[in-house]
C-alpha positions in Angstrom: 0.0 -0.2 0.0 3.0 2.1 0.7 4.6 2.4 -2.5 1.4 3.6 -4.9 0.9 6.2 -2.3 4.2 7.3 -2.2 4.2 7.7 -6.3 1.3 9.6 -5.7 3.0 12.0 -3.8 6.1 12.1 -5.8 3.4 12.6 -8.7 1.7 15.6 -6.7 5.2 17.1 -5.9 5.6 17.3 -9.8 2.3 18.3 -10.6 3.0 21.3 -7.9 6.3 22.6 -9.8 4.8 22.5 -13.2 1.6 24.2 -11.7 3.8 27.0 -10.2 5.7 27.2 -13.2 2.3 28.0 -15.7 1.1 29.9 -12.9 -1.8 27.9 -12.2 -1.2 26.7 -8.6 -3.5 29.3 -7.1 -6.3 27.6 -8.9 -5.6 23.9 -8.2 -4.1 25.0 -4.6 -6.9 23.3 -2.7 -7.0 19.9 -5.0 -3.0 19.8 -4.3 -3.3 20.5 -0.7 -6.6 17.9 0.0 -5.1 15.2 -2.1 -1.7 15.2 -0.5 -3.5 15.6 3.2 -5.5 12.3 2.4 -2.5 10.4 1.1 -0.4 11.5 4.0 -3.7 10.3 6.6 -3.4 7.0 4.6 -0.3 6.5 5.5 -0.2 7.6 9.0 -3.6 5.2 9.6 -2.0 2.4 7.7 1.2 2.6 9.9 -0.4 2.9 13.2 -4.1 0.9 13.1 -3.2 -2.9 11.8 -7.2 -3.6 12.0 -8.0 -0.9 9.5 -5.1 -1.3 7.1 -7.3 -3.2 4.2 -9.6 -0.4 4.4 -7.0 2.3 4.3 -5.1 0.1 1.3 -8.2 0.0 -1.0 -8.8 3.9 -0.1 -5.2 4.7 -1.3 -5.7 3.0 -4.5 -8.7 4.6 -5.0 -7.4 8.1 -4.3 -4.4 7.3 -6.7 -7.2 6.1 -9.3 -9.0 9.5 -8.8 -5.9 11.5 -9.3 -4.8 9.8 -12.1 -8.2 10.3 -13.7 -8.2 14.1 -12.7 -4.8 14.4 -14.0 -5.9 12.8 -17.6 -9.3 14.8 -17.8 -8.3 18.2 -16.9 -6.1 20.3 -19.4 -4.3 22.4 -16.6 -2.6 19.2 -15.3 -1.5 17.6 -18.4 1.8 18.3 -17.5 1.8 15.5 -15.2 0.6 12.8 -18.0 4.2 11.7 -18.7 5.1 11.2 -14.8 2.1 9.5 -14.3 2.6 6.9 -17.1 5.9 5.8 -15.5 4.3 5.1 -12.5 1.2 3.3 -14.0 2.5 0.0 -14.6 3.8 -0.3 -11.0 0.4 0.9 -9.7 -1.6 -1.7 -11.8 0.6 -4.6 -10.9 -0.1 -3.6 -7.2 -3.7 -3.2 -7.9 -4.0 -6.6 -9.4 -1.5 -8.0 -6.6 -4.1 -6.8 -3.9 -7.1 -8.1 -5.8 -5.5 -11.6 -6.0 -4.7 -11.6 -2.4 -8.1 -10.5 -1.4 -9.8 -13.1 -3.3 -7.2 -15.9 -3.5 -4.6 -15.8 -0.9 -3.2 -19.4 -1.8 -3.0 -18.6 -5.5 -1.5 -15.2 -4.4 1.2 -17.0 -2.3 2.0 -19.7 -5.0 2.5 -16.7 -7.9 4.3 -14.5 -5.4 7.7 -14.9 -7.0 6.2 -13.8 -10.3 4.7 -10.8 -8.8 7.9 -9.5 -7.3 9.5 -10.1 -11.0 6.6 -8.2 -12.3 7.4 -5.1 -9.9 10.8 -5.5 -10.6 9.9 -4.9 -14.6 7.7 -2.5 -13.5 10.5 -0.6 -11.4 12.8 -0.8 -14.7 9.9 0.5 -16.6 9.6 3.5 -14.1 13.2 4.1 -13.9 13.6 4.4 -17.6 10.5 6.4 -18.1 11.6 9.0 -15.4 15.1 9.3 -17.0 13.2 9.9 -20.2 10.8 12.2 -18.7 13.9 14.1 -16.9 15.5 14.4 -20.2 12.6 15.2 -22.1 11.6 18.0 -19.4 15.0 19.5 -19.6 14.8 19.9 -23.3 11.0 21.3 -22.8 12.4 23.5 -20.0 15.3 24.8 -22.7 12.8 25.3 -25.5 10.6 27.1 -22.8 13.4 29.4 -22.1 14.3 29.8 -25.6 10.7 30.6 -26.2 10.5 33.3 -23.5 13.6 34.7 -24.5 12.5 35.1 -28.1 9.3 36.4 -26.6 11.0 38.7 -24.5 13.3 39.7 -27.7 10.1 40.1 -29.7 8.4 42.3 -27.1 11.6 44.3 -26.8 11.9 44.6 -30.9 8.2 45.3 -30.9 8.8 48.4 -28.2 11.7 49.3 -30.0 10.1 49.3 -33.1 7.1 51.4 -32.0 9.3 54.1 -30.5 11.4 54.3 -33.8 8.1 54.5 -35.7 7.3 57.6 -33.2 10.7 59.1 -33.6 10.5 58.5 -37.5 6.9 60.3 -37.7 8.2 62.8 -35.6 11.4 63.4 -37.1 9.5 63.2 -41.0 7.4 66.0 -39.4 10.3 67.9 -38.5 12.0 67.4 -41.5 8.8 68.4 -43.5 8.4 71.5 -41.8 12.1 72.4 -42.2 11.6 71.8 -46.0 8.7 74.0 -45.9 11.0 76.8 -44.3 13.9 76.0 -46.5 11.5 76.0 -49.4 10.3 79.5 -48.0 13.8 80.8 -47.6 14.8 79.5 -51.0 12.1 81.6 -52.5 12.9 84.4 -50.4 16.7 84.3 -51.4 16.0 84.0 -54.8 13.7 87.0 -55.1 16.7 88.6 -53.0 19.1 87.6 -55.5 17.1 88.9 -58.4 16.6 92.4 -56.8 20.4 92.5 -56.1 21.0 91.0 -59.7 18.9 94.1 -60.9 20.6 96.6 -58.4 24.1 95.3 -59.6 23.0 96.3 -63.1 21.5 99.5 -61.9 24.8 100.5 -60.1 26.6 99.5 -63.2 24.2 101.9 -65.2 24.9 104.4 -62.4 28.7 104.3 -62.6 28.3 104.7 -66.7 26.0 108.0 -66.4 28.7 110.5 -65.4 30.8 108.9 -68.2 27.8 109.1 -70.8 26.8 112.5 -69.6 30.7 113.3 -70.6 30.7 111.5 -73.5 27.7 112.8 -75.2 28.3 116.4 -74.2 31.3 116.6 -77.0 28.8 115.6 -79.9 26.2 117.8 -78.6 28.6 120.5 -78.4 29.7 119.7 -81.9 25.9 119.8 -83.1 25.4 123.1 -81.2 28.5 125.0 -82.9 27.8 123.8 -86.2 24.3 124.6 -86.3 25.3 128.3 -85.4 27.9 128.6 -87.9 25.2 127.3 -90.4 22.9 129.7 -89.3 25.7 132.6 -89.9 26.4 131.1 -93.2 22.9 131.2 -94.4 22.7 134.9 -93.1 25.8 135.3 -95.2 24.5 133.5 -98.7 21.5 135.9 -98.3 23.5 138.7 -98.5 25.8 137.4 -101.5 22.2 136.6 -103.3 21.2 140.3 -103.1 24.5 141.3 -104.3 24.4 138.6 -107.3 27.8 137.2 -106.1 26.7 133.6 -106.9 30.0 132.1 -106.7 30.2 133.2 -103.2 26.6 131.6 -102.4 28.3 128.4 -104.0 30.8 128.4 -101.8 28.9 129.3 -98.5 26.4 126.4 -99.6 29.5 123.9 -99.9 30.6 125.1 -96.2 26.7 124.6 -95.0 26.5 120.8 -96.6 30.0 120.2 -94.8 28.6 121.4 -91.5 25.4 119.3 -92.1 27.6 115.8 -92.7 29.5 116.8 -89.2 26.3 117.4 -87.3 24.7 114.2 -88.9 28.1 112.5 -87.8 28.2 113.8 -84.4 24.3 113.2 -83.7 24.8 109.5 -84.6 27.6 109.3 -82.3 24.9 110.8 -79.5 22.5 108.2 -80.6 25.0 105.4 -80.6 25.9 106.3 -77.0 22.3 106.5 -75.6 21.3 103.4 -77.5 24.3 101.9 -76.0 23.0 103.2 -72.8 19.6 101.7 -73.2 21.2 98.2 -74.1 23.1 98.2 -71.0 20.0 98.9 -68.7 17.6 96.5 -70.3 18.0 92.3 -70.5 19.6 90.4 -72.7 17.7 89.3 -75.5 19.6 85.9 -75.3 20.6 86.3 -79.0 23.9 86.6 -80.1 25.0 89.4 -82.5 27.8 90.2 -85.2 29.6 93.0 -82.4 32.6 94.7 -83.1 34.3 93.5 -79.6 37.4 96.5 -80.0 34.6 98.9 -80.1 32.6 97.7 -77.3 35.8 97.4 -75.2 37.0 100.8 -76.1 33.6 102.5 -75.6 32.9 101.0 -71.9 36.7 101.9 -71.3 36.2 105.6 -72.1 32.9 105.7 -70.4 34.1 104.2 -67.0 37.0 106.2 -67.0 35.0 109.3 -67.2 32.7 108.1 -64.9 35.0 107.9 -62.4 36.4 111.3 -63.3 32.8 112.8 -62.8 32.6 111.3 -59.2 36.3 112.1 -58.4 38.0 115.1 -60.3 41.6 114.7 -58.5 41.4 111.0 -60.1 43.8 110.7 -63.1 44.9 107.2 -64.6 46.8 106.1 -67.6 44.9 104.4 -70.0 46.4 102.0 -72.5 44.8 100.0 -75.3 45.8 97.2 -77.5 43.2 96.3 -80.1 44.1 93.4 -82.2 42.5 94.7 -85.7 42.2 91.2 -87.2 39.7 90.3 -84.8 36.5 92.2 -86.5 32.9 91.3 -85.6 32.2 88.6 -83.6 28.8 86.6 -82.4 28.3 87.6 -78.8 25.5 89.0 -76.4 26.4 92.8 -76.7 24.6 93.4 -73.4 26.0 90.8 -71.4 29.6 91.2 -72.7 29.3 94.8 -72.2 28.4 94.2 -68.4 31.3 91.8 -68.0 34.0 94.3 -69.6 32.5 97.2 -67.6 32.8 95.1 -64.1 36.2 94.3 -64.9 37.3 97.6 -65.7 35.4 99.1 -62.9 37.2 96.9 -60.4 40.5 97.4 -62.1 39.8 101.4 -61.5 39.0 100.6 -58.2 42.0 98.6 -57.6 44.6 101.4 -58.9 42.4 104.0 -56.9 42.9 102.3 -53.8 46.4 101.9 -54.0 46.8 105.4 -55.2 45.0 106.2 -51.7 48.3 104.5 -49.8 50.6 107.6 -51.0 53.4 105.3 -52.7 56.0 107.6 -54.1 56.2 107.8 -58.0 52.8 105.5 -58.4 51.4 105.8 -61.5 47.8 104.4 -61.9 47.5 102.4 -64.8 44.7 100.0 -66.8 45.4 98.1 -69.9 42.4 96.9 -72.2 43.8 94.4 -74.9 42.3 92.1 -77.3 44.2 89.3 -79.2 43.1 86.5 -81.4 44.9 83.5 -81.3 44.4 80.4 -83.5 41.6 79.9 -85.7 38.7 80.7 -83.6 39.5 81.7 -79.9 39.5 85.5 -78.8 40.9 86.6 -75.7 39.9 89.9 -73.9 42.2 90.9 -71.0 41.8 94.0 -68.4 44.8 94.5 -66.4 45.9 97.0 -63.8 49.0 97.8 -61.1 46.7 98.3 -58.5 47.1 96.3 -54.8 46.8 92.7 -56.3 44.6 90.2 -54.9 45.8 87.9 -51.6 46.1 84.4 -52.2 43.6 83.7 -49.5 40.7 85.5 -51.4 41.7 84.3 -54.8 39.7 81.2 -54.7 36.5 83.4 -53.7 36.4 85.9 -56.0 33.7 84.4 -58.2 31.6 83.1 -55.6 28.2 84.9 -55.2 27.9 87.6 -52.9 31.8 87.5 -51.7 33.3 91.0 -51.9 36.2 92.8 -50.5 34.8 96.3 -51.1 33.7 98.2 -47.7 29.9 97.3 -47.0 27.7 99.8 -49.3 30.2 99.9 -52.1 29.5 96.2 -53.6 27.0 93.4 -53.6 29.9 90.7 -54.3 27.8 89.7 -57.4 29.6 91.6 -60.4 32.5 88.7 -60.9 29.9 86.4 -60.3 27.7 87.5 -62.9 30.5 88.2 -64.9 31.9 84.2 -64.7 28.5 82.8 -65.6 27.7 85.0 -68.6 31.5 84.3 -69.8 31.1 80.4 -69.2 27.4 79.7 -69.5 26.5 82.3 -71.9 29.4 82.3 -74.3 31.2 78.6 -73.3 34.1 80.5 -72.6 36.6 81.1 -69.5 37.0 83.8 -67.1 40.8 83.6 -65.3 42.6 85.9 -62.9 46.4 86.1 -62.5 47.3 88.5 -59.2 50.2 89.0 -57.6 49.5 90.7 -54.3 51.2 94.5 -54.1 51.6 94.4 -58.2 48.3 94.1 -59.8 46.2 91.7 -61.4 44.9 90.9 -64.8 41.7 89.1 -65.7 41.6 87.0 -68.8 38.1 86.9 -71.0 38.6 83.7 -73.6 36.0 83.0 -76.2 35.5 80.6 -78.8 34.3 82.4 -81.7 
């Protein structure tokens, strides 16, 4: 009787461990302690009351059977099935042995040795199953731990994923806002750049105004003078006609005709200056036109110089030119190329003016404009000065937009940048600079023609 009861207690112990792991012990706690109390009571009664041992023995068998029934019918207790299966043959053999002993004791005594052998095999079975069950339980425990780790990692991953999704949404919203702000800033910068470019054009036009006024005054003076002379000649003709001196009339008429040609010539000269000013002030048409590059360079050279002289009567500079007469007319954008040449000449005058202010003994400001045809289809326009030169640390920045070495209010920093774009993008040429600090600078425009 003791053996099945002890086996039942072992099963209960294993069941308690599995219920705790599954978190179900509180649900089955009363069942567990009730059965355990009954089995312990059976052992106590069986050990102390010899007269009631048969009743206690059958009661213990009934309890074990009830325990096995509950284990095999309840899903929560399924974890105890493998362990109960290990004890089942020994329990069955003990039960059969008790039944035979109760019905026919002499038969039991004759077959007692066989029952002992059966119990031995049942014990071997039990030990083998317990070992197998232990290994399986350990393997299952490892698998459970792995699954728990995976589940834990999965939960952590999901948590991190959720956090990352929140961060991504926040970052996306932030980037979207930044993009909108940058787009707005870019639009504002484009508007500002357009205004600055227009300001640069108007500034260069303003620099030309004084020079144009000086240049246009000369032909106007000629026109006025010859008009007054013609008025006097006409009066003389009237007198000669009255006297009948037709030879004098013809001579005076020839003089009037010569004066009219001079008036026409200087009128056209003034007209050309005005047209040049209008061309410079308006946007380029984008169409290249045959242009005398020598005349264009010379025109802007003189206008820039007279414009500077109009603002500063004390300024004087030596103007040198060297034009290659073989060039003739070339296809360029005259308004744009005029702006480039004017900008380079203006910068050259600014450089020699700054050096002049240093009070160097014997220094004579000199600006040179030169054109050269080299090869069959290449043209160079160079603007040189003997000013202060460009420091090496500034050389790499001079063509950048908004970079200027002039004091605030005297330059937008767009002149050389616009000139570089006009030469390289508008004409497919190059704009380079060669400078030595303290000695001067030379800007070279190279154009394929």
